[in-house]
Every structure is written in structure tokens, then in C-alpha cells.
ZADO-1210 file (C-alpha; in nm, 4 decimals, padded with zeros to 6 digits):
<atoms>
<atom x="-06.6011" y="-04.1671" z="07.1452" code="MET" pos="1"/>
<atom x="-06.2903" y="-04.3977" z="07.2175" code="ASP" pos="2"/>
<atom x="-06.4705" y="-04.5026" z="07.5447" code="GLU" pos="3"/>
<atom x="-06.8039" y="-04.6144" z="07.3797" code="ASN" pos="4"/>
<atom x="-06.5717" y="-04.7859" z="07.1430" code="ARG" pos="5"/>
<atom x="-06.3839" y="-04.9992" z="07.4082" code="ALA" pos="6"/>
<atom x="-06.6878" y="-05.0881" z="07.5835" code="ILE" pos="7"/>
<atom x="-06.8419" y="-05.2124" z="07.2367" code="ALA" pos="8"/>
<atom x="-06.5406" y="-05.4036" z="07.1857" code="ASP" pos="9"/>
<atom x="-06.5624" y="-05.5895" z="07.5310" code="LYS" pos="10"/>
<atom x="-06.9188" y="-05.6797" z="07.4420" code="LEU" pos="11"/>
<atom x="-06.8213" y="-05.8276" z="07.1105" code="ARG" pos="12"/>
<atom x="-06.5367" y="-06.0144" z="07.2673" code="GLU" pos="13"/>
<atom x="-06.7631" y="-06.1785" z="07.5554" code="ALA" pos="14"/>
<atom x="-06.9935" y="-06.2617" z="07.2339" code="ALA" pos="15"/>
<atom x="-06.7176" y="-06.4404" z="07.0609" code="ALA" pos="16"/>
<atom x="-06.6076" y="-06.6378" z="07.3610" code="LEU" pos="17"/>
<atom x="-06.9433" y="-06.7377" z="07.4425" code="LEU" pos="18"/>
<atom x="-06.9770" y="-06.8734" z="07.0682" code="GLU" pos="19"/>
<atom x="-06.6606" y="-07.0327" z="07.0885" code="ALA" pos="20"/>
<atom x="-06.7624" y="-07.2156" z="07.4140" code="GLN" pos="21"/>
<atom x="-07.1060" y="-07.3182" z="07.2759" code="ALA" pos="22"/>
<atom x="-07.2692" y="-07.1193" z="07.5624" code="ALA" pos="23"/>
<atom x="-07.5614" y="-07.0131" z="07.4123" code="GLY" pos="24"/>
<atom x="-07.6343" y="-06.8400" z="07.0865" code="PRO" pos="25"/>
<atom x="-07.8927" y="-06.6038" z="07.2430" code="PHE" pos="26"/>
<atom x="-07.6641" y="-06.4587" z="07.4941" code="ARG" pos="27"/>
<atom x="-07.4015" y="-06.4086" z="07.2191" code="ALA" pos="28"/>
<atom x="-07.6643" y="-06.2038" z="07.0077" code="ALA" pos="29"/>
<atom x="-07.7724" y="-05.9893" z="07.3126" code="ALA" pos="30"/>
<atom x="-07.4299" y="-05.8681" z="07.3380" code="TYR" pos="31"/>
<atom x="-07.3610" y="-05.8015" z="06.9691" code="ARG" pos="32"/>
<atom x="-07.6681" y="-05.6090" z="06.9386" code="ASN" pos="33"/>
<atom x="-07.5800" y="-05.4211" z="07.2572" code="ALA" pos="34"/>
<atom x="-07.2440" y="-05.3397" z="07.1243" code="ALA" pos="35"/>
<atom x="-07.4140" y="-05.2081" z="06.8076" code="GLY" pos="36"/>
<atom x="-07.6498" y="-04.9853" z="07.0289" code="THR" pos="37"/>
<atom x="-07.3135" y="-04.8457" z="07.2109" code="ILE" pos="38"/>
<atom x="-07.1389" y="-04.7937" z="06.8935" code="ASP" pos="39"/>
<atom x="-07.4149" y="-04.5739" z="06.7314" code="ALA" pos="40"/>
<atom x="-07.4762" y="-04.3786" z="07.0336" code="LEU" pos="41"/>
<atom x="-07.4038" y="-03.9914" z="06.9588" code="VAL" pos="42"/>
<atom x="-07.3293" y="-03.9266" z="07.3099" code="VAL" pos="43"/>
<atom x="-07.0719" y="-04.0725" z="07.5377" code="PRO" pos="44"/>
<atom x="-07.2230" y="-04.3760" z="07.7335" code="VAL" pos="45"/>
<atom x="-07.0618" y="-04.2671" z="08.0488" code="ARG" pos="46"/>
<atom x="-07.2797" y="-03.9607" z="08.0458" code="SER" pos="47"/>
<atom x="-07.6057" y="-04.1533" z="08.0167" code="VAL" pos="48"/>
<atom x="-07.4874" y="-04.3517" z="08.3215" code="PHE" pos="49"/>
<atom x="-07.3936" y="-04.0440" z="08.5210" code="GLU" pos="50"/>
<atom x="-07.7093" y="-03.8711" z="08.4639" code="THR" pos="51"/>
<atom x="-07.9706" y="-04.1504" z="08.4537" code="GLU" pos="52"/>
<atom x="-07.7879" y="-04.4521" z="08.6212" code="GLY" pos="53"/>
<atom x="-07.8289" y="-04.8065" z="08.5128" code="ILE" pos="54"/>
<atom x="-08.1905" y="-04.7252" z="08.4526" code="ALA" pos="55"/>
<atom x="-08.0761" y="-04.4889" z="08.1661" code="GLY" pos="56"/>
<atom x="-07.8507" y="-04.7459" z="08.0249" code="LEU" pos="57"/>
<atom x="-08.1701" y="-05.0293" z="08.0668" code="ASP" pos="58"/>
<atom x="-08.3813" y="-04.7945" z="07.8532" code="ALA" pos="59"/>
<atom x="-08.1176" y="-04.8129" z="07.5638" code="LEU" pos="60"/>
<atom x="-08.2240" y="-05.0012" z="07.2470" code="PRO" pos="61"/>
<atom x="-08.1038" y="-05.3834" z="07.3012" code="HIS" pos="62"/>
<atom x="-07.9468" y="-05.3254" z="07.6360" code="ILE" pos="63"/>
<atom x="-08.1440" y="-05.5061" z="07.9360" code="GLY" pos="64"/>
<atom x="-08.0824" y="-05.4783" z="08.2988" code="ARG" pos="65"/>
<atom x="-07.8114" y="-05.7380" z="08.2772" code="GLY" pos="66"/>
<atom x="-07.5841" y="-05.5699" z="08.0102" code="ILE" pos="67"/>
<atom x="-07.6437" y="-05.2319" z="08.1622" code="ALA" pos="68"/>
<atom x="-07.5383" y="-05.3618" z="08.5059" code="SER" pos="69"/>
<atom x="-07.2265" y="-05.5064" z="08.3234" code="ALA" pos="70"/>
<atom x="-07.1734" y="-05.1505" z="08.1385" code="ILE" pos="71"/>
<atom x="-07.2026" y="-04.9850" z="08.4787" code="ALA" pos="72"/>
<atom x="-06.9296" y="-05.2140" z="08.6188" code="GLU" pos="73"/>
<atom x="-06.6890" y="-05.1240" z="08.3246" code="ILE" pos="74"/>
<atom x="-06.7478" y="-04.7617" z="08.3718" code="LEU" pos="75"/>
<atom x="-06.7273" y="-04.7624" z="08.7716" code="THR" pos="76"/>
<atom x="-06.4243" y="-05.0269" z="08.7877" code="THR" pos="77"/>
<atom x="-06.2663" y="-05.0569" z="08.4506" code="GLY" pos="78"/>
<atom x="-06.3308" y="-05.4149" z="08.4524" code="ARG" pos="79"/>
<atom x="-06.5840" y="-05.6762" z="08.3743" code="TRP" pos="80"/>
<atom x="-06.5741" y="-05.9588" z="08.6036" code="SER" pos="81"/>
<atom x="-06.7659" y="-06.1656" z="08.3680" code="GLN" pos="82"/>
<atom x="-06.5861" y="-06.1206" z="08.0619" code="LEU" pos="83"/>
<atom x="-06.2457" y="-06.2295" z="08.2680" code="GLU" pos="84"/>
<atom x="-06.4227" y="-06.5383" z="08.3725" code="ARG" pos="85"/>
<atom x="-06.5032" y="-06.5840" z="08.0085" code="LEU" pos="86"/>
<atom x="-06.1292" y="-06.5409" z="07.9101" code="ARG" pos="87"/>
<atom x="-06.0417" y="-06.7710" z="08.1632" code="GLY" pos="88"/>
<atom x="-06.2523" y="-07.0658" z="08.0452" code="THR" pos="89"/>
<atom x="-06.1841" y="-06.9882" z="07.6504" code="SER" pos="90"/>
<atom x="-06.0055" y="-07.2333" z="07.4418" code="ASP" pos="91"/>
<atom x="-05.8028" y="-07.0240" z="07.1800" code="PRO" pos="92"/>
<atom x="-05.7233" y="-07.3304" z="06.9660" code="GLN" pos="93"/>
<atom x="-06.0850" y="-07.3971" z="06.9542" code="ALA" pos="94"/>
<atom x="-06.1757" y="-07.0407" z="06.8536" code="LEU" pos="95"/>
<atom x="-05.9098" y="-07.0364" z="06.5651" code="PHE" pos="96"/>
<atom x="-06.0617" y="-07.3565" z="06.4043" code="GLN" pos="97"/>
<atom x="-06.3669" y="-07.1536" z="06.3536" code="ASN" pos="98"/>
<atom x="-06.1822" y="-06.9832" z="06.0727" code="VAL" pos="99"/>
<atom x="-06.1925" y="-07.1887" z="05.7514" code="PRO" pos="100"/>
<atom x="-05.8503" y="-07.3191" z="05.6751" code="GLY" pos="101"/>
<atom x="-05.7269" y="-07.3401" z="05.9873" code="ILE" pos="102"/>
<atom x="-05.7464" y="-07.6999" z="06.1561" code="GLY" pos="103"/>
<atom x="-05.6746" y="-07.8477" z="06.4832" code="ALA" pos="104"/>
<atom x="-05.2773" y="-07.8680" z="06.4442" code="ALA" pos="105"/>
<atom x="-05.2256" y="-07.5468" z="06.2986" code="LEU" pos="106"/>
<atom x="-05.4451" y="-07.3879" z="06.5508" code="ALA" pos="107"/>
<atom x="-05.2305" y="-07.5278" z="06.8035" code="ARG" pos="108"/>
<atom x="-04.9013" y="-07.3791" z="06.6345" code="ARG" pos="109"/>
<atom x="-05.0668" y="-07.0740" z="06.6234" code="ILE" pos="110"/>
<atom x="-05.1443" y="-07.0320" z="06.9675" code="HIS" pos="111"/>
<atom x="-04.7952" y="-07.1868" z="07.0912" code="GLU" pos="112"/>
<atom x="-04.6085" y="-06.9745" z="06.8557" code="THR" pos="113"/>
<atom x="-04.7804" y="-06.6344" z="06.8643" code="LEU" pos="114"/>
<atom x="-04.9290" y="-06.6506" z="07.2052" code="HIS" pos="115"/>
<atom x="-05.2633" y="-06.4919" z="07.0894" code="VAL" pos="116"/>
<atom x="-05.5960" y="-06.5657" z="07.2291" code="ASP" pos="117"/>
<atom x="-05.8556" y="-06.3762" z="07.0134" code="THR" pos="118"/>
<atom x="-05.9777" y="-06.3658" z="06.6530" code="LEU" pos="119"/>
<atom x="-05.8840" y="-05.9921" z="06.6570" code="GLU" pos="120"/>
<atom x="-05.5212" y="-06.0678" z="06.7875" code="ALA" pos="121"/>
<atom x="-05.5116" y="-06.3349" z="06.5084" code="LEU" pos="122"/>
<atom x="-05.6214" y="-06.0592" z="06.2748" code="GLU" pos="123"/>
<atom x="-05.3439" y="-05.8483" z="06.3595" code="ALA" pos="124"/>
<atom x="-05.0894" y="-06.1187" z="06.3736" code="ALA" pos="125"/>
<atom x="-05.1948" y="-06.1853" z="05.9728" code="ALA" pos="126"/>
<atom x="-05.1646" y="-05.8165" z="05.9009" code="HIS" pos="127"/>
<atom x="-04.8105" y="-05.7480" z="06.0514" code="ASP" pos="128"/>
<atom x="-04.6577" y="-06.0723" z="05.9130" code="GLY" pos="129"/>
<atom x="-04.6326" y="-06.2506" z="06.2417" code="ARG" pos="130"/>
<atom x="-04.8847" y="-06.5098" z="06.1258" code="LEU" pos="131"/>
<atom x="-04.6353" y="-06.6195" z="05.8123" code="GLU" pos="132"/>
<atom x="-04.3576" y="-06.7207" z="06.0412" code="ARG" pos="133"/>
<atom x="-04.5778" y="-06.9916" z="06.2234" code="VAL" pos="134"/>
<atom x="-04.4524" y="-07.3356" z="06.0447" code="PRO" pos="135"/>
<atom x="-04.6822" y="-07.4636" z="05.7845" code="GLY" pos="136"/>
<atom x="-04.8420" y="-07.1182" z="05.6978" code="VAL" pos="137"/>
<atom x="-04.6355" y="-06.9045" z="05.4523" code="GLY" pos="138"/>
<atom x="-04.7356" y="-06.5646" z="05.2738" code="PRO" pos="139"/>
<atom x="-04.9938" y="-06.7274" z="05.0703" code="ARG" pos="140"/>
<atom x="-05.1903" y="-06.9117" z="05.3515" code="ARG" pos="141"/>
<atom x="-05.1400" y="-06.6060" z="05.5580" code="ALA" pos="142"/>
<atom x="-05.3185" y="-06.4106" z="05.2783" code="ALA" pos="143"/>
<atom x="-05.5988" y="-06.6263" z="05.2866" code="ALA" pos="144"/>
<atom x="-05.6781" y="-06.6228" z="05.6432" code="CYS" pos="145"/>
<atom x="-05.6329" y="-06.2485" z="05.6572" code="ARG" pos="146"/>
<atom x="-05.9050" y="-06.2180" z="05.3942" code="ALA" pos="147"/>
<atom x="-06.1358" y="-06.4639" z="05.5778" code="VAL" pos="148"/>
<atom x="-06.0619" y="-06.2986" z="05.9138" code="LEU" pos="149"/>
<atom x="-06.1168" y="-05.9536" z="05.7687" code="ASP" pos="150"/>
<atom x="-06.4589" y="-06.0747" z="05.6259" code="SER" pos="151"/>
<atom x="-06.5705" y="-06.2330" z="05.9413" code="MET" pos="152"/>
<atom x="-06.4642" y="-05.9477" z="06.1786" code="LEU" pos="153"/>
<atom x="-06.5947" y="-05.6920" z="05.9507" code="LYS" pos="154"/>
<atom x="-06.9532" y="-05.8374" z="05.9550" code="ARG" pos="155"/>
<atom x="-06.9577" y="-05.8466" z="06.3334" code="VAL" pos="156"/>
<atom x="-06.8209" y="-05.5044" z="06.3590" code="ARG" pos="157"/>
<atom x="-07.0712" y="-05.3438" z="06.1114" code="SER" pos="158"/>
<atom x="-07.3957" y="-05.5480" z="06.1770" code="SER" pos="159"/>
<atom x="-07.3468" y="-05.6562" z="06.5509" code="GLY" pos="160"/>
<atom x="-07.5384" y="-05.9842" z="06.4522" code="HIS" pos="161"/>
<atom x="-07.3956" y="-06.3280" z="06.5302" code="VAL" pos="162"/>
<atom x="-07.2088" y="-06.4869" z="06.2400" code="LEU" pos="163"/>
<atom x="-07.3732" y="-06.8020" z="06.0864" code="PRO" pos="164"/>
<atom x="-07.1570" y="-07.0737" z="06.2206" code="PRO" pos="165"/>
<atom x="-07.2823" y="-07.3412" z="05.9825" code="ALA" pos="166"/>
<atom x="-07.1849" y="-07.1160" z="05.6913" code="SER" pos="167"/>
<atom x="-06.8478" y="-06.9000" z="05.7353" code="PRO" pos="168"/>
<atom x="-06.7402" y="-06.7244" z="05.4194" code="GLN" pos="169"/>
<atom x="-06.4721" y="-06.9115" z="05.2420" code="ARG" pos="170"/>
<atom x="-06.1669" y="-06.8063" z="05.0597" code="PRO" pos="171"/>
<atom x="-06.1626" y="-06.8106" z="04.7129" code="SER" pos="172"/>
<atom x="-06.0936" y="-07.1232" z="04.5023" code="VAL" pos="173"/>
<atom x="-05.7994" y="-06.9392" z="04.3680" code="ALA" pos="174"/>
<atom x="-05.6774" y="-06.8881" z="04.7350" code="ALA" pos="175"/>
<atom x="-05.7183" y="-07.2143" z="04.8287" code="VAL" pos="176"/>
<atom x="-05.5342" y="-07.3621" z="04.5357" code="LEU" pos="177"/>
<atom x="-05.2606" y="-07.1039" z="04.5921" code="ALA" pos="178"/>
<atom x="-05.2336" y="-07.2245" z="04.9803" code="VAL" pos="179"/>
<atom x="-05.2351" y="-07.5735" z="04.8447" code="ASP" pos="180"/>
<atom x="-04.9415" y="-07.5089" z="04.6033" code="ARG" pos="181"/>
<atom x="-04.7449" y="-07.3605" z="04.8702" code="GLU" pos="182"/>
<atom x="-04.7954" y="-07.6550" z="05.1023" code="TYR" pos="183"/>
<atom x="-04.7026" y="-07.8937" z="04.8506" code="ARG" pos="184"/>
<atom x="-04.3781" y="-07.6862" z="04.7685" code="HIS" pos="185"/>
<atom x="-04.2702" y="-07.6380" z="05.1489" code="GLU" pos="186"/>
<atom x="-04.3631" y="-08.0318" z="05.1897" code="ALA" pos="187"/>
<atom x="-04.1277" y="-08.1277" z="04.8876" code="ASP" pos="188"/>
<atom x="-03.8546" y="-07.9181" z="05.0219" code="ALA" pos="189"/>
<atom x="-03.8717" y="-08.0408" z="05.3475" code="GLY" pos="190"/>
<atom x="-03.9717" y="-07.7356" z="05.5280" code="ARG" pos="191"/>
<atom x="-04.2586" y="-07.8568" z="05.7075" code="LEU" pos="192"/>
<atom x="-04.2809" y="-07.9642" z="06.0865" code="PRO" pos="193"/>
<atom x="-04.3034" y="-08.3500" z="06.0937" code="THR" pos="194"/>
<atom x="-04.4011" y="-08.5812" z="06.3852" code="ILE" pos="195"/>
<atom x="-04.2305" y="-08.9125" z="06.3588" code="ALA" pos="196"/>
<atom x="-04.3914" y="-09.2316" z="06.4220" code="PRO" pos="197"/>
<atom x="-04.3843" y="-09.3425" z="06.8240" code="ARG" pos="198"/>
<atom x="-04.1397" y="-09.6314" z="06.7510" code="ARG" pos="199"/>
<atom x="-03.8827" y="-09.3508" z="06.6431" code="PHE" pos="200"/>
<atom x="-03.9600" y="-09.1340" z="06.9540" code="ASN" pos="201"/>
<atom x="-03.7027" y="-09.2030" z="07.2269" code="PRO" pos="202"/>
</atoms>
């Protein structure tokens, strides 16, 4: 049921944005749990709404009145105003720094080079080769990011629970060492972006 999945994805996106903005772990958890409920439905969520209204949505597990109203808005208008507001205030660079191995400078380059704004879009870029073209990444570092993102997002999609921010899954030691070797190789070859000291800037 594609519509169910699309609505669940919107709920998860809202949860991720709330986490990135440090705007309340309980709200984020509520959205993730609601997404899990929608994913598990054996009937289209639209049919529940059309036959029972918001009360029918509210009666589903992990879906309170507020989330029921949000789902109703999506079903009737195709939009969710709260998600649009969250997108407008989200900082993709801060979001990307939640990924182990991505610091502030690299997060900025990723956003400016690829114009991606979500972890899902970053994961897609890691899989289709675009991430490797960002200065300072390369194949090995992209592979490490791809593995971490796959693990992070797989846990979100399968469980509907909040990812523990204090202990994200780390890439293997071998992957980290491989990234370090590639970084040193690129640095020795002079292929990494550099920033001139201020006195040398015009």
C-alpha cells in the first residue's frame, strides 16, 4: 500500500527533523511509533479515515488526536503543514553531523555540492556514487558512510523507535583505517580542498 508507506515516511521525516533540531525526543518517538502503526496496517489508512473519520485514526495504536489530524490533513490535501514548517527550519548540515565520520566542514561541502537535505537523500547519494564526488570523500569514505547510514535508517524503518543519539553505531575499525589511509593519500597528492590563511586571502 503505497499511500500508507508514503504517510509513514512523512511521519519518520518529521521525527528526524525534530531530533535534528533538538525539539523534543518524546514528540519524535510519537511520530516514529505512529509510522510503525501505519506500516503495519493491513488495510489502506485512507479507508479507515473515509469510514470512521479522525476518530477511527485516533483509535489506532500509537496514534493520538494530534497525529490523527495530521494524517487526515495529508489524506485530504496531500500536504502536511507542520512537516513543511519543520523542513523550513531544519539545518541539513547539523543533521548530517549526526552521521559518524561527518564533521562540520564535510557536512557543509555535502550540502553545498549535492543539495541534499535529509538522511534518506544522503543515503541515496552514497549508493548512486554522487557522495564520492564531494571533495574529501572518495570511495572508501563513501562506503563507510553508506554502511553507517544503512544501519541508522534500517533501525528506524524496522522498529519505529528513536535512535539513541549518544551511541550511534560506528563503522568498523577497518573501515575507519581505510578512510584514514585514503585521506592521507589524497592529502599527499594535493587533491584535498585547502583554506589559505587570512593573510594570503585578497
